C-alpha positions as a Python dict, from the first residue, in 0.01 Angstrom:
ca = {
    (1, 'X'): (0, 0, 0),
    (2, 'X'): (285, 235, 94),
    (3, 'X'): (470, 154, -229),
    (4, 'X'): (154, 238, -428),
    (5, 'X'): (121, 566, -240),
    (6, 'X'): (487, 651, -309),
    (7, 'X'): (440, 558, -675),
    (8, 'X'): (134, 785, -706),
    (9, 'X'): (319, 1064, -520),
    (10, 'X'): (609, 1052, -768),
    (11, 'X'): (362, 1050, -1059),
    (12, 'X'): (193, 1360, -915),
    (13, 'X'): (530, 1531, -859),
    (14, 'X'): (628, 1446, -1217),
    (15, 'X'): (301, 1584, -1346),
    (16, 'X'): (344, 1908, -1151),
    (17, 'X'): (705, 1947, -1264),
    (18, 'X'): (602, 1878, -1623),
    (19, 'X'): (326, 2138, -1596),
    (20, 'X'): (569, 2396, -1448),
    (21, 'X'): (828, 2329, -1721),
    (22, 'X'): (560, 2351, -1992),
    (23, 'X'): (422, 2670, -1836),
    (24, 'X'): (770, 2828, -1829),
    (25, 'X'): (817, 2730, -2195),
    (26, 'X'): (480, 2868, -2295),
    (27, 'X'): (542, 3183, -2091),
    (28, 'X'): (870, 3240, -2276),
    (29, 'X'): (696, 3189, -2606),
    (30, 'X'): (411, 3413, -2491),
    (31, 'X'): (657, 3686, -2385),
    (32, 'X'): (842, 3647, -2715),
    (33, 'X'): (523, 3690, -2920),
    (34, 'X'): (404, 3971, -2690),
    (35, 'X'): (729, 4161, -2747),
    (36, 'X'): (701, 4095, -3119),
    (37, 'X'): (343, 4226, -3113),
    (38, 'X'): (451, 4535, -2918),
    (39, 'X'): (733, 4598, -3169),
    (40, 'X'): (487, 4564, -3459),
    (41, 'X'): (243, 4803, -3295),
    (42, 'X'): (522, 5052, -3231),
    (43, 'X'): (635, 5030, -3593),
    (44, 'X'): (277, 5074, -3716),
    (45, 'X'): (241, 5376, -3485),
    (46, 'X'): (564, 5527, -3617),
    (47, 'X'): (459, 5464, -3979),
    (48, 'X'): (121, 5623, -3907),
    (49, 'X'): (285, 5929, -3750),
    (50, 'X'): (523, 5962, -4045),
    (51, 'X'): (233, 5932, -4291),
    (52, 'X'): (33, 6184, -4090),
    (53, 'X'): (325, 6426, -4089),
    (54, 'X'): (362, 6379, -4466),
    (55, 'X'): (-9, 6448, -4521),
    (56, 'X'): (3, 6758, -4298),
    (57, 'X'): (312, 6886, -4485),
    (58, 'X'): (129, 6838, -4816),
    (59, 'X'): (-176, 7023, -4679),
    (60, 'X'): (48, 7321, -4597),
    (61, 'X'): (95, 7380, -4970),
    (62, 'X'): (-279, 7382, -5048),
    (63, 'X'): (-431, 7723, -5119),
    (64, 'X'): (-749, 7641, -4926),
    (65, 'X'): (-738, 7688, -4548),
    (66, 'X'): (-783, 7363, -4351),
    (67, 'X'): (-842, 7311, -3978),
    (68, 'X'): (-879, 6977, -3792),
    (69, 'X'): (-1034, 6969, -3444),
    (70, 'X'): (-1143, 6700, -3198),
    (71, 'X'): (-1504, 6662, -3086),
    (72, 'X'): (-1445, 6910, -2802),
    (73, 'X'): (-1325, 7174, -3051),
    (74, 'X'): (-958, 7149, -2951),
    (75, 'X'): (-724, 7217, -3243),
    (76, 'X'): (-531, 6921, -3386),
    (77, 'X'): (-391, 7071, -3707),
    (78, 'X'): (-403, 7404, -3894),
    (79, 'X'): (-238, 7446, -4234),
    (80, 'X'): (-37, 7756, -4335),
    (81, 'X'): (-321, 7918, -4532),
    (82, 'X'): (-563, 7895, -4237),
    (83, 'X'): (-295, 8032, -3999),
    (84, 'X'): (-249, 8338, -4221),
    (85, 'X'): (-621, 8385, -4272),
    (86, 'X'): (-724, 8366, -3904),
    (87, 'X'): (-391, 8480, -3745),
    (88, 'X'): (-353, 8151, -3553),
    (89, 'X'): (-27, 8124, -3350),
    (90, 'X'): (224, 7839, -3395),
    (91, 'X'): (154, 7691, -3049),
    (92, 'X'): (-210, 7613, -3129),
    (93, 'X'): (-206, 7233, -3078),
    (94, 'X'): (-444, 7112, -2808),
    (95, 'X'): (-588, 7458, -2746),
    (96, 'X'): (-965, 7518, -2760),
    (97, 'X'): (-1088, 7696, -3072),
    (98, 'X'): (-1218, 8002, -2882),
    (99, 'X'): (-863, 8080, -2762),
    (100, 'X'): (-705, 8099, -3107),
    (101, 'X'): (-994, 8184, -3347),
    (102, 'X'): (-1123, 8538, -3303),
    (103, 'X'): (-1400, 8524, -3567),
    (104, 'X'): (-1722, 8498, -3363),
    (105, 'X'): (-1940, 8378, -3656),
    (106, 'X'): (-1706, 8085, -3728),
    (107, 'X'): (-1699, 7985, -3359),
    (108, 'X'): (-2079, 7990, -3342),
    (109, 'X'): (-2109, 7786, -3661),
    (110, 'X'): (-1847, 7543, -3531),
    (111, 'X'): (-2053, 7467, -3222),
    (112, 'X'): (-2373, 7395, -3410),
    (113, 'X'): (-2268, 7286, -3761),
    (114, 'X'): (-2413, 6977, -3928),
    (115, 'X'): (-2231, 6729, -4145),
    (116, 'X'): (-2127, 6867, -4487),
    (117, 'X'): (-2275, 7208, -4414),
    (118, 'X'): (-2150, 7499, -4625),
    (119, 'X'): (-2172, 7868, -4534),
    (120, 'X'): (-2034, 8189, -4679),
    (121, 'X'): (-1842, 8417, -4439),
    (122, 'X'): (-1658, 8745, -4485),
    (123, 'X'): (-1302, 8734, -4346),
    (124, 'X'): (-1059, 9026, -4390),
    (125, 'X'): (-1295, 9187, -4646),
    (126, 'X'): (-1291, 8869, -4860),
    (127, 'X'): (-1570, 8617, -4914),
    (128, 'X'): (-1503, 8254, -4819),
    (129, 'X'): (-1714, 7943, -4861),
    (130, 'X'): (-1651, 7734, -4547),
    (131, 'X'): (-1731, 7361, -4551),
    (132, 'X'): (-1788, 7196, -4210),
    (133, 'X'): (-1721, 6821, -4204),
    (134, 'X'): (-1797, 6577, -3922),
    (135, 'X'): (-1591, 6259, -3873),
    (136, 'X'): (-1636, 5993, -3599),
    (137, 'X'): (-1362, 6144, -3379),
    (138, 'X'): (-1277, 6475, -3548),
    (139, 'X'): (-1411, 6782, -3722),
    (140, 'X'): (-1274, 6964, -4023),
    (141, 'X'): (-1313, 7315, -4167),
    (142, 'X'): (-1220, 7395, -4528),
    (143, 'X'): (-1194, 7761, -4641),
    (144, 'X'): (-1248, 7827, -5014),
    (145, 'X'): (-1164, 8180, -5134),
    (146, 'X'): (-1457, 8300, -5347),
    (147, 'X'): (-1300, 8644, -5401),
    (148, 'X'): (-994, 8484, -5565),
    (149, 'X'): (-1217, 8269, -5786),
    (150, 'X'): (-1415, 8576, -5890),
    (151, 'X'): (-1100, 8777, -5969),
    (152, 'X'): (-963, 8486, -6177),
    (153, 'X'): (-1290, 8467, -6372),
    (154, 'X'): (-1277, 8842, -6437),
    (155, 'X'): (-911, 8814, -6542),
    (156, 'X'): (-998, 8531, -6782),
    (157, 'X'): (-1292, 8728, -6922),
    (158, 'X'): (-1079, 9042, -6974),
    (159, 'X'): (-797, 8840, -7134),
    (160, 'X'): (-1031, 8667, -7381),
    (161, 'X'): (-1205, 8992, -7465),
    (162, 'X'): (-880, 9188, -7512),
    (163, 'X'): (-696, 8921, -7712),
    (164, 'X'): (-999, 8867, -7938),
    (165, 'X'): (-1038, 9240, -8008),
    (166, 'X'): (-663, 9273, -8066),
    (167, 'X'): (-690, 9005, -8335),
    (168, 'X'): (-979, 9177, -8512),
    (169, 'X'): (-790, 9484, -8636),
    (170, 'X'): (-486, 9310, -8794),
    (171, 'X'): (-714, 9045, -8951),
    (172, 'X'): (-936, 9313, -9105),
    (173, 'X'): (-624, 9498, -9232),
    (174, 'X'): (-476, 9183, -9385),
    (175, 'X'): (-809, 9102, -9550),
    (176, 'X'): (-830, 9450, -9713),
    (177, 'X'): (-467, 9431, -9835),
    (178, 'X'): (-513, 9083, -9988),
    (179, 'X'): (-843, 9176, -10153),
    (180, 'X'): (-678, 9488, -10300),
    (181, 'X'): (-389, 9281, -10440),
    (182, 'X'): (-640, 9030, -10577),
    (183, 'X'): (-827, 9308, -10764),
    (184, 'X'): (-502, 9446, -10903),
    (185, 'X'): (-375, 9111, -11032),
    (186, 'X'): (-696, 8939, -11145),
    (187, 'X'): (-526, 8771, -11440),
    (188, 'X'): (-246, 8612, -11238),
    (189, 'X'): (-400, 8271, -11154),
    (190, 'X'): (-93, 8152, -10965),
    (191, 'X'): (-96, 8455, -10735),
    (192, 'X'): (-474, 8440, -10691),
    (193, 'X'): (-451, 8078, -10580),
    (194, 'X'): (-232, 8176, -10283),
    (195, 'X'): (-434, 8490, -10208),
    (196, 'X'): (-756, 8286, -10191),
    (197, 'X'): (-585, 8037, -9963),
    (198, 'X'): (-474, 8320, -9732),
    (199, 'X'): (-823, 8474, -9736),
    (200, 'X'): (-974, 8139, -9630),
    (201, 'X'): (-734, 8125, -9334),
    (202, 'X'): (-826, 8482, -9238),
    (203, 'X'): (-1194, 8384, -9255),
    (204, 'X'): (-1121, 8087, -9027),
    (205, 'X'): (-945, 8317, -8779),
    (206, 'X'): (-1239, 8561, -8788),
    (207, 'X'): (-1475, 8272, -8715),
    (208, 'X'): (-1255, 8161, -8426),
    (209, 'X'): (-1245, 8510, -8274),
    (210, 'X'): (-1625, 8537, -8310),
    (211, 'X'): (-1682, 8198, -8145),
    (212, 'X'): (-1439, 8270, -7859),
    (213, 'X'): (-1622, 8597, -7784),
    (214, 'X'): (-1961, 8425, -7802),
    (215, 'X'): (-1845, 8145, -7571),
    (216, 'X'): (-1699, 8394, -7321),
    (217, 'X'): (-2025, 8587, -7328),
    (218, 'X'): (-2234, 8274, -7258),
    (219, 'X'): (-2000, 8157, -6980),
    (220, 'X'): (-2027, 8491, -6799),
    (221, 'X'): (-2231, 8434, -6481),
    (222, 'X'): (-2385, 8782, -6530),
    (223, 'X'): (-2522, 8691, -6873),
    (224, 'X'): (-2887, 8792, -6880),
    (225, 'X'): (-3138, 8570, -7060),
    (226, 'X'): (-3380, 8820, -7215),
    (227, 'X'): (-3703, 8651, -7320),
    (228, 'X'): (-3896, 8785, -7618),
    (229, 'X'): (-4179, 8658, -7838),
    (230, 'X'): (-4069, 8547, -8185),
    (231, 'X'): (-4160, 8306, -8464),
    (232, 'X'): (-3939, 7996, -8465),
    (233, 'X'): (-4018, 7927, -8829),
    (234, 'X'): (-3919, 8281, -8934),
    (235, 'X'): (-3587, 8244, -8750),
    (236, 'X'): (-3511, 7912, -8924),
    (237, 'X'): (-3595, 8059, -9266),
    (238, 'X'): (-3379, 8367, -9193),
    (239, 'X'): (-3080, 8143, -9105),
    (240, 'X'): (-3132, 7939, -9423),
    (241, 'X'): (-3128, 8264, -9626),
    (242, 'X'): (-2794, 8358, -9466),
    (243, 'X'): (-2650, 8019, -9564),
    (244, 'X'): (-2817, 8006, -9908),
    (245, 'X'): (-2491, 8028, -10106),
    (246, 'X'): (-2353, 7706, -9953),
    (247, 'X'): (-2691, 7531, -9982),
    (248, 'X'): (-2704, 7609, -10356),
    (249, 'X'): (-2335, 7522, -10409),
    (250, 'X'): (-2388, 7172, -10267),
    (251, 'X'): (-2740, 7142, -10413),
    (252, 'X'): (-2886, 7046, -10074),
    (253, 'X'): (-3262, 7002, -10040),
    (254, 'X'): (-3402, 7150, -9718),
    (255, 'X'): (-3741, 7033, -9583),
    (256, 'X'): (-3896, 7253, -9314),
    (257, 'X'): (-4174, 7087, -9119),
    (258, 'X'): (-4219, 7357, -8855),
    (259, 'X'): (-4565, 7499, -8776),
    (260, 'X'): (-4602, 7875, -8762),
    (261, 'X'): (-4583, 7915, -8383),
    (262, 'X'): (-4466, 8189, -8149),
    (263, 'X'): (-4239, 8106, -7858),
    (264, 'X'): (-4111, 8318, -7568),
    (265, 'X'): (-3745, 8267, -7486),
    (266, 'X'): (-3407, 8424, -7569),
    (267, 'X'): (-3397, 8484, -7944),
    (268, 'X'): (-3019, 8540, -7928),
    (269, 'X'): (-2952, 8202, -7763),
    (270, 'X'): (-3189, 8022, -7996),
    (271, 'X'): (-3019, 8189, -8293),
    (272, 'X'): (-2672, 8081, -8170),
    (273, 'X'): (-2790, 7720, -8136),
    (274, 'X'): (-2984, 7694, -8464),
    (275, 'X'): (-2724, 7882, -8673),
    (276, 'X'): (-2445, 7647, -8562),
    (277, 'X'): (-2650, 7330, -8605),
    (278, 'X'): (-2784, 7423, -8950),
    (279, 'X'): (-2440, 7546, -9058),
    (280, 'X'): (-2290, 7209, -8956),
    (281, 'X'): (-2570, 7020, -9134),
    (282, 'X'): (-2466, 7203, -9455),
    (283, 'X'): (-2085, 7189, -9405),
    (284, 'X'): (-2069, 6816, -9332),
    (285, 'X'): (-2341, 6714, -9578),
    (286, 'X'): (-2281, 6545, -9911),
    (287, 'X'): (-2349, 6703, -10249),
    (288, 'X'): (-2718, 6660, -10345),
    (289, 'X'): (-2785, 6580, -9980),
    (290, 'X'): (-3088, 6657, -9766),
    (291, 'X'): (-3169, 6841, -9441),
    (292, 'X'): (-3494, 6787, -9248),
    (293, 'X'): (-3600, 7036, -8980),
    (294, 'X'): (-3899, 6906, -8783),
    (295, 'X'): (-4094, 7032, -8484),
    (296, 'X'): (-4302, 6798, -8266),
    (297, 'X'): (-4516, 6860, -7960),
    (298, 'X'): (-4457, 6603, -7685),
    (299, 'X'): (-4631, 6570, -7347),
    (300, 'X'): (-4391, 6796, -7158),
    (301, 'X'): (-4154, 6925, -7424),
    (302, 'X'): (-4127, 7079, -7769),
    (303, 'X'): (-3893, 6866, -7980),
    (304, 'X'): (-3695, 7033, -8259),
    (305, 'X'): (-3500, 6795, -8483),
    (306, 'X'): (-3230, 6884, -8736),
    (307, 'X'): (-3135, 6584, -8951),
    (308, 'X'): (-2884, 6565, -9234),
    (309, 'X'): (-2760, 6302, -9478),
    (310, 'X'): (-2393, 6391, -9430),
    (311, 'X'): (-2075, 6207, -9338),
    (312, 'X'): (-2192, 6130, -8983),
    (313, 'X'): (-1994, 6110, -8657),
    (314, 'X'): (-1810, 5797, -8535),
    (315, 'X'): (-1958, 5641, -8217),
    (316, 'X'): (-1629, 5685, -8031),
    (317, 'X'): (-1651, 6064, -8085),
    (318, 'X'): (-2015, 6119, -7979),
    (319, 'X'): (-1945, 6165, -7603),
    (320, 'X'): (-1693, 6444, -7677),
    (321, 'X'): (-1852, 6654, -7953),
    (322, 'X'): (-1979, 6925, -7713),
    (323, 'X'): (-1631, 6979, -7563),
    (324, 'X'): (-1439, 7293, -7652),
    (325, 'X'): (-1204, 7267, -7951),
    (326, 'X'): (-1295, 6902, -8011),
    (327, 'X'): (-1287, 6805, -8377),
    (328, 'X'): (-1372, 6461, -8515),
    (329, 'X'): (-1148, 6507, -8819),
    (330, 'X'): (-916, 6802, -8754),
    (331, 'X'): (-791, 6855, -9108),
    (332, 'X'): (-1139, 6831, -9263),
    (333, 'X'): (-1290, 7059, -8998),
    (334, 'X'): (-1026, 7329, -9056),
    (335, 'X'): (-1070, 7299, -9432),
    (336, 'X'): (-1444, 7365, -9391),
    (337, 'X'): (-1386, 7658, -9155),
    (338, 'X'): (-1476, 7479, -8831),
    (339, 'X'): (-1340, 7624, -8505),
    (340, 'X'): (-1419, 7334, -8271),
    (341, 'X'): (-1637, 7568, -8060),
    (342, 'X'): (-1968, 7560, -8247),
    (343, 'X'): (-2127, 7268, -8059),
    (344, 'X'): (-1995, 7399, -7725),
    (345, 'X'): (-2184, 7721, -7797),
    (346, 'X'): (-2495, 7519, -7891),
    (347, 'X'): (-2483, 7322, -7564),
    (348, 'X'): (-2435, 7635, -7350),
    (349, 'X'): (-2713, 7823, -7531),
    (350, 'X'): (-2963, 7537, -7495),
    (351, 'X'): (-2873, 7489, -7127),
    (352, 'X'): (-2934, 7859, -7057),
    (353, 'X'): (-3291, 7839, -7192),
    (354, 'X'): (-3357, 7526, -6978),
    (355, 'X'): (-3346, 7292, -7272),
    (356, 'X'): (-3158, 6972, -7350),
    (357, 'X'): (-2981, 6847, -7661),
    (358, 'X'): (-2915, 6492, -7779),
    (359, 'X'): (-2738, 6354, -8084),
    (360, 'X'): (-2763, 6037, -8290),
    (361, 'X'): (-2533, 5962, -8580),
    (362, 'X'): (-2420, 5692, -8817),
    (363, 'X'): (-2111, 5724, -9032),
    (364, 'X'): (-2180, 5790, -9403),
    (365, 'X'): (-2555, 5805, -9333),
    (366, 'X'): (-2606, 6127, -9140),
    (367, 'X'): (-2656, 6298, -8805),
    (368, 'X'): (-2966, 6399, -8609),
    (369, 'X'): (-2966, 6663, -8334),
    (370, 'X'): (-3272, 6671, -8106),
    (371, 'X'): (-3343, 6984, -7901),
    (372, 'X'): (-3590, 6944, -7614),
    (373, 'X'): (-3741, 7276, -7504),
    (374, 'X'): (-3983, 7329, -7211),
    (375, 'X'): (-4346, 7345, -7323),
    (376, 'X'): (-4391, 7661, -7115),
    (377, 'X'): (-4217, 7873, -7384),
    (378, 'X'): (-4505, 7806, -7626),
    (379, 'X'): (-4718, 8119, -7685),
    (380, 'X'): (-4948, 8002, -7965),
    (381, 'X'): (-5121, 7681, -8063),
    (382, 'X'): (-4994, 7457, -8339),
    (383, 'X'): (-5145, 7514, -8681),
    (384, 'X'): (-5151, 7209, -8901),
    (385, 'X'): (-4992, 7315, -9227),
    (386, 'X'): (-4761, 7175, -9492),
    (387, 'X'): (-4429, 7328, -9591),
}
């Protein structure tokens, strides 16, 4: 019995010793992995701090003012632009906003702002659009200088206007000189060939100057849309009369299926849109081709369609045709006097009268432009008539 007891005692002691040895081994391994985990966390923390410092340095070069705060409105980060704008000292970190920001309106807005709220404030006699952003643990203010944007727009407008007018005088002078030489040397076919070529280039430049000025006028935020009553059919016929020489030269048949109605909208904008579309329908049409101009009354819109049987537009080009200076075939467009601005003018003009424009085209078969105008511009009822 005693020997059994001793045997069991030694087994127990062995078990305990084994457990202690195993525990020490596991503890070493545990400590090893714990240290490794701590090292990894430290490295991640250092990487994060370095990345944060890099982001903050980059934000210092941004022209918009940026401020980060915690949920208690203590400052975390202020970039250089915001420091200059609000005269925030260098030792701002951790300080409450009311100690370093003296603008009372911004402080009030900061305490009650909602997510993605935008407000306009006047700071140092300049207008700023301030965006307030809420994050789970932080807040952010972004200051966008509206005065600078306005001055840049005015600078752009003045530049376009001045450069365009500066071009007009020398172009007109060159045109007169070349036409005078042409009259003097009518019998010299060789000379006349080059003079005519130069005159075509001058005409292209005149068209470009005209389109640039028109585009600048339409892009001006102060452009006033003056609505007047006018006959849409009379306008279309007037434009066709202006372009009659090219229509006859290419022997194009024009079908006008437009009822004699009066509409109230901007006649200037409608003229810009229709003149460019009809001009394109003639320029890019084939000899002995056809143009159909149709007007339809839909439930909520008036639909004006201008269809031609011309060379068409490749599918790949359709998404870009309303972009400035975009040409499908550059050499052909220049040869025909295209500036690359016509359809941009059309799009802007139609947008300003609350309309919409769509295009469908198939190469070598033709192009169809559809203008959707609000039904509210209609002043008279449709009269069923044939044209």
